[in-house]
C-alpha positions in Angstrom: -85.9 22.8 13.5 -84.6 25.9 15.3 -85.4 26.3 19.0 -88.6 28.4 19.1 -88.4 31.8 20.7 -92.0 31.6 21.8 -94.0 28.6 22.8 -97.7 28.0 23.3 -99.4 29.2 26.5 -103.0 28.7 27.5 -104.9 31.9 26.4 -106.8 31.7 29.6 -103.5 32.2 31.5 -101.8 34.5 29.1 -104.7 36.6 27.9 -107.8 36.5 30.1 -107.5 35.3 33.7 -106.4 37.5 36.6 -103.2 37.2 38.6 -104.9 36.0 41.8 -106.6 33.1 40.1 -103.4 32.2 38.2 -101.4 32.0 41.4 -103.9 29.6 43.0 -103.2 27.1 40.2 -99.5 27.9 39.9 -96.7 25.5 40.7 -95.6 27.6 43.6 -99.1 27.3 45.3 -99.4 23.6 44.4 -96.0 22.4 45.6 -95.8 24.6 48.7 -99.2 23.1 49.6 -97.7 19.6 49.2 -95.0 20.6 51.7 -97.5 22.1 54.1 -99.5 18.8 54.0 -96.3 16.8 54.7 -95.7 19.1 57.7 -99.3 18.6 58.9 -98.9 14.9 58.5 -95.6 14.8 60.5 -97.0 17.1 63.2 -100.1 15.0 63.6 -98.1 11.7 63.7 -95.7 13.2 66.3 -98.6 14.4 68.5 -100.0 10.8 68.3 -96.7 9.2 69.4 -94.6 8.6 66.3 -90.9 9.2 66.8 -90.6 12.5 64.9 -88.6 15.3 66.3 -89.3 19.1 66.5 -86.0 19.6 64.7 -87.3 17.6 61.7 -90.6 19.6 61.6 -88.8 22.9 62.0 -86.5 22.0 59.2 -89.4 21.3 56.9 -91.1 24.5 57.9 -88.0 26.4 56.9 -88.1 25.1 53.4 -91.8 25.4 52.4 -91.2 27.8 49.5 -87.6 27.3 48.3 -88.6 24.7 45.7 -85.8 23.5 43.4 -87.8 23.0 40.3 -84.9 22.0 38.1 -84.0 19.2 40.5 -87.7 18.1 40.8 -87.9 17.9 37.0 -84.7 15.9 36.8 -85.9 13.5 39.5 -89.3 13.1 37.7 -87.6 12.2 34.5 -85.7 9.5 36.4 -88.5 8.1 38.6 -91.5 8.9 36.4 -93.5 9.9 39.5 -94.2 13.5 40.3 -94.9 13.0 44.0 -91.8 10.9 44.7 -89.8 13.5 42.7 -90.9 16.2 45.1 -90.4 14.0 48.1 -86.8 13.7 47.1 -86.6 17.4 46.3 -88.0 18.3 49.7 -85.8 15.8 51.4 -82.7 17.2 49.6 -83.5 20.6 51.3 -84.4 18.8 54.6 -81.9 16.0 55.1 -82.8 15.5 58.8 -86.5 15.2 57.9 -86.1 13.1 54.8 -86.7 9.7 56.6 -90.2 10.8 57.8 -91.5 12.8 54.8 -94.7 11.2 53.4 -94.7 8.6 56.2 -97.6 6.2 55.7 -99.1 8.2 52.9 -100.0 7.6 49.3 -99.6 10.1 46.4 -103.2 11.2 46.7 -102.5 12.4 50.2 -100.8 15.4 48.7 -102.4 15.3 45.2 -106.1 15.2 46.2 -105.8 17.2 49.3 -104.1 20.0 47.4 -106.8 19.9 44.7 -109.4 20.4 47.3 -107.4 23.3 48.9 -106.9 24.9 45.5 -110.6 24.6 44.7 -111.6 26.0 48.0 -109.3 29.0 47.5 -110.5 29.5 44.0 -114.1 29.3 45.0 -113.5 31.9 47.7 -112.0 34.2 45.1 -114.9 33.6 42.7 -117.3 34.2 45.5 -115.8 37.6 46.2 -115.8 38.5 42.6 -119.4 37.3 42.2 -120.5 39.5 45.1 -118.8 42.4 43.3 -120.8 41.7 40.2 -124.0 41.4 42.2 -123.4 44.8 43.8 -122.7 46.4 40.4 -125.9 45.0 38.8 -127.8 45.9 41.9 -126.7 49.6 41.5 -127.5 49.5 37.8 -131.0 48.2 38.5 -131.7 50.7 41.2 -130.5 53.6 39.1 -132.6 52.7 36.1 -135.7 51.2 37.8 -138.1 53.9 36.3 -136.8 54.0 32.7 -139.6 52.4 30.6 -138.3 50.2 27.8 -139.8 47.9 25.3 -139.8 44.3 26.6 -139.7 41.3 24.3 -140.9 37.7 24.2 -139.5 35.6 21.4 -137.6 38.9 20.5 -140.9 40.3 19.4 -142.3 43.4 21.0 -144.3 42.7 24.2 -145.6 44.7 27.1 -143.1 47.3 28.4 -140.9 46.8 31.4 -138.2 49.1 32.9 -134.4 48.9 32.3 -133.9 48.3 36.0 -136.5 45.5 36.1 -134.8 43.7 33.2 -131.5 44.0 35.2 -133.1 42.2 38.2 -133.4 39.2 35.9 -129.6 39.2 35.5 -129.2 39.9 39.2 -131.4 37.0 40.3 -129.4 34.6 38.2 -126.2 35.7 40.0 -127.8 35.5 43.4 -128.9 31.9 42.6 -125.3 31.1 41.5 -124.0 32.5 44.8 -126.4 30.2 46.7 -125.1 27.2 44.7 -121.5 28.2 45.3 -122.1 28.6 49.1 -123.7 25.2 49.2 -120.8 23.4 47.6 -118.2 25.4 49.5 -120.0 24.6 52.7 -119.8 20.8 52.2 -116.3 20.7 50.7 -114.1 18.3 52.7 -110.5 17.4 52.7 -109.6 13.8 51.6 -107.5 13.4 54.7 -105.2 10.4 55.1 -107.1 7.4 53.9 -104.2 5.4 52.4 -103.8 3.4 49.3 -107.3 2.0 48.9 -109.1 4.2 51.4 -108.9 1.7 54.3 -106.1 3.6 56.1 -104.3 0.2 56.5 -100.8 1.7 56.3 -101.7 4.1 59.2 -103.3 1.3 61.2 -100.0 -0.5 60.9 -98.0 2.6 61.8 -100.1 3.0 65.0 -99.9 -0.8 65.9 -103.7 -1.4 65.3 -104.9 1.6 67.3 -108.1 2.7 65.4 -108.7 5.7 67.5 -105.3 7.1 66.7 -105.8 6.6 63.0 -109.1 8.4 63.2 -107.6 11.2 65.2 -104.8 11.5 62.7 -107.3 12.1 59.9 -109.1 14.7 62.1 -105.9 16.5 63.1 -104.7 16.9 59.5 -108.0 18.3 58.4 -108.0 20.9 61.2 -104.3 21.8 60.5 -105.2 22.5 56.9 -108.3 24.6 57.9 -111.1 22.1 57.4 -113.7 21.0 59.9 -113.5 17.5 58.7 -112.3 15.1 56.0 -114.5 12.9 53.8 -116.0 10.0 55.8 -115.1 7.4 53.2 -113.1 7.2 50.1 -111.1 5.0 47.8 -107.6 6.1 47.1 -109.2 9.4 45.9 -112.1 11.4 47.0 -115.1 10.8 44.8 -114.8 12.7 41.6 -118.4 13.8 41.9 -117.0 16.6 44.0 -115.2 17.9 40.9 -118.3 17.7 38.9 -120.4 19.4 41.5 -118.0 22.3 41.8 -117.6 22.7 38.0 -121.4 22.7 37.8 -121.4 25.8 40.0 -118.9 27.4 37.6 -121.0 26.4 34.7 -124.0 28.0 36.4 -122.1 31.3 36.6 -121.1 31.0 33.0 -124.8 30.4 32.0 -125.8 33.6 33.9 -123.1 35.7 32.4 -123.8 34.3 28.9 -127.5 35.3 29.2 -126.5 38.8 30.3 -124.0 39.1 27.5 -126.5 38.0 24.9 -129.0 40.6 26.2 -126.3 43.2 25.9 -125.5 42.2 22.4 -129.1 42.4 21.3 -129.6 45.7 23.0 -126.4 47.0 21.3 -127.9 46.0 18.0 -131.0 48.0 18.9 -128.6 50.9 19.8 -130.1 51.2 23.3 -126.9 50.4 25.1 -123.2 50.4 24.5 -120.3 48.6 26.2 -117.4 50.6 27.6 -115.3 51.8 24.6 -111.9 53.4 25.0 -110.8 56.4 23.0 -108.3 54.4 21.0 -110.3 51.2 20.7 -110.8 49.7 17.2 -114.1 48.0 16.6 -113.2 46.4 13.2 -110.1 46.1 11.1 -112.1 46.8 8.0 -115.1 48.9 9.1 -113.7 51.8 11.1 -117.1 53.1 12.2 -118.0 49.9 14.0 -118.2 49.5 17.8 -118.8 45.8 18.3 -119.9 44.4 21.7 -116.7 42.5 21.8 -116.5 42.1 25.6 -120.0 40.6 25.7 -119.0 38.3 22.8 -116.0 37.2 24.8 -118.2 36.4 27.8 -120.4 34.2 25.5 -117.3 32.6 24.1 -115.6 31.7 27.4 -119.0 30.7 28.9 -119.5 28.2 26.2 -116.1 26.6 27.1 -117.0 26.4 30.8 -120.4 24.8 30.2 -118.8 22.2 27.9 -116.0 21.7 30.4 -118.4 20.2 32.9 -118.5 17.1 30.7 -114.9 16.3 31.7 -115.6 15.7 35.5 -118.9 14.1 34.7 -117.3 11.4 32.5 -114.3 11.1 34.9 -116.6 10.5 37.9 -118.6 7.9 35.9 -115.5 6.0 34.7 -113.5 5.6 37.8 -112.6 1.9 38.4 -113.2 0.6 41.9 -110.9 2.4 44.4 -109.1 4.5 41.7 -107.7 4.6 38.2 -105.2 7.1 36.7 -107.2 8.1 33.6 -108.4 11.1 35.6 -105.0 12.7 36.3 -104.1 14.4 33.1 -107.7 15.4 32.4 -108.1 17.0 35.8 -104.8 18.9 35.5 -106.5 20.7 32.6 -110.2 20.7 33.1 -110.4 22.1 36.7 -107.9 24.9 36.6 -109.0 26.1 33.2 -112.7 26.3 34.3 -111.7 28.5 37.2 -109.5 30.7 35.1 -112.3 31.1 32.5 -114.9 32.1 35.1 -112.4 34.5 36.7 -112.1 36.1 33.3 -115.9 36.1 32.7 -116.6 37.9 36.0 -113.9 40.5 35.3 -115.7 41.2 31.9 -119.1 41.2 33.5 -118.0 43.7 36.1 -116.4 45.9 33.5 -119.4 45.9 31.2 -122.1 46.5 33.8 -120.1 49.2 35.6 -119.4 51.1 32.4 -122.6 50.4 30.4 -123.9 53.4 28.6 -127.6 53.9 28.0 -129.2 55.8 25.2 -132.6 56.9 26.7 -133.8 58.6 23.6 -133.3 55.5 21.5 -135.0 53.5 24.2 -137.9 55.9 24.2 -138.1 55.9 20.4 -138.1 52.1 20.2 -140.8 51.9 22.8 -142.9 54.7 21.1 -142.8 52.8 17.8 -144.7 49.8 19.4 -146.6 51.5 22.2 -149.6 52.6 20.1 -150.6 49.0 19.4 -150.2 48.1 23.0 -152.3 51.1 24.1 -155.3 50.2 22.0 -157.0 48.2 24.7 -156.7 51.1 27.2 -158.1 53.5 24.5 -161.0 51.1 23.8 -161.9 50.8 27.5 -161.7 54.6 28.1 -163.8 55.5 25.1 -166.5 53.0 26.1 -166.5 53.8 29.9 -165.8 57.6 29.7 -167.2 58.6 26.3 -170.1 56.3 26.0 -168.8 54.7 22.8 -170.0 51.5 21.2 -167.4 48.8 22.1 -167.9 46.8 18.9 -167.7 49.7 16.6 -164.6 51.1 18.3 -163.0 47.6 18.2 -163.6 47.4 14.5 -162.2 50.9 13.9 -159.1 50.1 15.9 -158.6 46.9 13.9 -158.8 48.8 10.6 -156.5 51.7 11.8 -154.0 49.2 13.1 -153.8 47.3 9.8 -153.4 50.6 7.9 -150.7 51.9 10.3 -148.8 48.6 10.2 -148.8 48.8 6.4 -147.2 52.2 6.6 -144.5 50.9 8.8 -143.8 47.6 7.0 -144.6 48.4 3.4 -143.6 52.1 3.1 -140.9 52.3 5.8 -142.8 55.1 7.5 -143.5 55.9 11.2 -146.3 54.4 13.1 -149.2 56.8 12.7 -151.9 54.7 14.5 -152.4 57.3 17.3 -152.9 60.1 14.8 -155.4 58.0 12.9 -157.3 57.4 16.2 -157.1 61.1 17.1 -158.5 62.1 13.7 -161.4 59.7 13.9 -164.4 61.4 15.4 -165.8 58.0 16.5 -163.2 58.1 19.4 -163.9 61.7 20.4 -160.5 62.1 22.0 -158.4 65.2 22.7 -154.7 65.3 22.3 -154.3 65.5 26.1 -156.6 62.6 26.7 -154.7 60.5 24.2 -151.4 61.5 25.6 -152.5 60.4 29.0 -153.7 57.1 27.7 -150.4 56.2 26.1 -148.1 57.3 28.9 -145.4 54.6 28.8 -145.2 54.6 32.6 -148.8 53.3 32.8 -147.8 50.1 30.9 -144.8 48.9 33.0 -147.0 47.4 35.7 -145.2 46.8 39.0 -141.7 46.9 37.4 -140.4 49.8 39.6 -141.9 48.3 42.7 -140.5 44.9 41.9 -137.0 46.3 41.6 -137.4 48.1 45.0 -138.8 45.1 46.7 -136.3 42.6 45.4 -133.4 44.8 46.3 -134.7 45.5 49.8 -135.8 42.0 50.6 -133.2 39.8 49.0 -130.2 41.6 47.5 -129.4 44.3 50.1 -129.5 42.0 53.1 -127.2 39.6 51.2 -124.7 42.3 50.4 -124.8 43.7 53.9 -124.1 40.3 55.3 -121.1 40.0 53.0 -119.9 43.6 53.0 -116.3 42.7 53.9 -116.2 39.8 51.4 -116.1 41.7 48.1 -113.1 41.1 45.9 -112.4 43.5 43.0 -111.8 41.7 39.7 -108.5 42.3 37.9 -108.7 44.8 35.1 -109.4 43.1 31.7 -106.2 43.0 29.6 -107.7 43.3 26.1 
């Protein structure tokens, strides 16, 4: 077989995710972080009395980023151990420091601690992007808080709401996701330096049985890497429930985005909204007239992947043997980065759609007007009894008959709903056109929708955004 000119790449990396997220899970970020951890370990050990020189530490600091990947791959083929391959690669660049690199540590010192650092960085990026989406949905809700629209339960016509009020439902989901993210981010801890089985025995030996120094070493490393503390206890690894908890946050964002995307797809079918659509964009290879909601569909597709992906860390956490087993390694290399890449792509799509969403107010009004006559009958009945002195039972029966007849026109003949005209023509109701028009004013049927939007924004969303006004991160532009 000829050497292929092109090889498989993850679509999440090649097609969907943004550059900032891809960098966090890149080899450069990962292995430079390993080197930073080895430096933090050496510095902390030196501060606590181990014979490590400034010259050795300075040498390591000078070679954080010049990683010889070819040599690392060659060594890994030889030793079949990725961490030791990179110890030798780092040591080759730092011959004076080579004797003290990775002193007292096990592989998880760099592996697990780097995973935590990557997840923290990725969560911070997701947080900023999520805030951007919250702001965009907030503005959409505020702008459209008074536009009456037909609401649905079971996708059957129900009492009207407003376009802005519906958007607050999307918005509330995102706010809840932010709260979950902040909770997990707030309790994320470094593994620290716990040793082969979590007992720190190798470090206790290194410090000649001085427990205080071993504890101080763990604390120093956490602080040097920007964490308040490390986990209090561990096996060789931190508990894999941490991975599950974090991916559950990502799955929650995916759920919220999928719900939003499904609503947009349904509204697109009703012709009430339309996704951003470029001048040269093709909606279908066969049907040239089509303008499919492909970005919303992509959200739904990627969200499904993320929600299913949470099963990986759940099963991994449940099947760890005693202090550790290696059946988590290959799985976590895939499941964790890909979940973050997918959510990064989802939020970019979300921001793109909501910021450029086009409304069609006349279609919204038409769809509402088609159902509003049936919803208005109770108001008409009450008015005709209280203001016109009508017989409630006789009026109720007349409305029932007129409603059946009007429904037949719509369903059997494909005509327009003529219920209001039938009521207007019936002398039993004794209504003028102006009276009837007043009774079926759509704004009278939206309840507190407008006020709920204003209150939710003022009491919940705006204070949240104000407290985070310097934390917004613009999502990368979508590629396709």
